C-alpha positions as CSV (number, residue, x, y, z in Angstrom):
1,M,182.4,164.3,44.2
2,I,185.4,162.0,44.5
3,L,188.8,163.5,44.8
4,D,191.8,162.2,42.9
5,K,193.4,160.8,46.0
6,Q,190.2,158.9,46.8
7,K,190.1,157.6,43.2
8,T,193.6,156.3,43.6
9,K,192.8,154.6,46.8
10,I,189.8,152.9,45.2
11,I,191.7,151.8,42.2
12,F,194.4,150.1,44.3
13,A,191.9,148.7,46.9
14,V,190.2,146.6,44.2
15,P,193.3,144.4,43.5
16,A,194.1,144.2,47.2
17,L,190.6,142.9,47.9
18,L,190.9,140.4,45.0
19,I,194.2,139.1,46.3
20,L,192.8,138.9,49.8
21,T,189.7,137.0,48.6
22,A,192.0,134.6,46.7
23,F,194.1,134.1,49.8
24,F,191.1,133.2,52.0
25,G,189.7,131.0,49.2
26,N,193.0,129.2,49.0
27,L,192.7,128.5,52.7
28,S,189.1,127.3,52.8
29,V,188.1,125.9,49.4
30,E,188.9,122.3,48.5
31,G,190.9,122.1,45.3
32,W,192.0,125.7,45.2
33,N,195.8,125.2,45.3
34,W,197.6,128.5,44.6
35,S,201.3,128.6,45.4
36,S,203.3,131.6,46.5
37,L,204.3,132.2,42.8
38,D,200.6,132.2,41.8
39,F,199.9,134.9,44.3
40,L,203.0,136.9,43.2
41,I,201.9,136.7,39.5
42,A,198.4,137.7,40.4
43,A,199.6,140.6,42.4
44,V,201.9,141.8,39.7
45,L,199.1,141.6,37.1
46,L,196.4,143.2,39.2
47,F,198.5,146.0,40.7
48,G,200.2,146.6,37.3
49,T,196.8,147.0,35.7
50,A,195.7,149.3,38.5
51,F,198.8,151.4,38.0
52,F,198.2,151.8,34.3
53,V,194.4,152.5,34.8
54,N,195.4,155.2,37.3
55,L,197.8,156.7,34.8
56,V,195.1,156.8,32.2
57,I,192.5,158.3,34.5
58,R,195.0,161.1,35.6
59,S,195.8,161.9,31.9
60,G,194.2,164.9,30.2
61,K,192.4,162.9,27.6
62,T,188.7,163.0,26.9
63,R,186.4,160.7,28.8
64,V,185.7,158.5,25.8
65,S,189.4,158.0,25.0
66,K,190.0,157.2,28.7
67,L,187.2,154.6,28.7
68,M,188.6,153.0,25.5
69,I,192.1,152.8,26.8
70,C,191.0,151.4,30.2
71,F,188.9,148.8,28.3
72,A,191.9,147.8,26.3
73,I,194.1,147.5,29.4
74,L,191.4,145.4,31.1
75,L,191.1,143.2,28.0
76,V,194.8,142.6,28.0
77,L,194.7,141.6,31.7
78,A,191.8,139.2,31.0
79,L,193.6,137.6,28.0
80,I,196.9,137.2,30.0
81,W,195.0,135.8,33.0
82,I,193.0,133.3,30.8
83,E,196.2,132.2,29.0
84,L,198.0,131.6,32.3
85,A,194.9,129.7,33.7
86,V,193.9,127.5,30.8
87,G,196.1,128.3,27.8
88,I,193.8,129.6,25.0
89,F,196.7,130.5,22.8
90,G,198.9,127.5,23.5
91,S,202.0,129.4,24.8
92,P,204.7,127.8,26.9
93,F,203.2,129.6,30.0
94,A,199.7,128.0,29.5
95,G,198.3,126.5,32.6
96,C,201.3,127.4,34.8
C-alpha cells in the first residue's frame, strides 16, 4: 500500500524526470533547441499540473470523480502544450 507522502513524491517526481529528460535531450539531440524560457514554461506547466492532480487525489471525492477530474486536468495540459508547440488554435502564443 502506498502512503499519501509516497504518492506526493511520485506525482512530483514525474515532472522532474520529464524536465531532466528534456534537458539531456537538449544537450545531445541535434535540432532540439529549447531556451531557458522553454524550460521555465515546461516546468510551470508540468509542476502546476502535478500540484492540481495532487489536490484532486487528496480530496474526499469518489474514485470515479477523481479520475474524471484528473483526466480533465491532463487534457488541458495536453491542449496547452500542443498549442504552444504547433498552434492548433492559432493563438498569438502558437509556436513560441
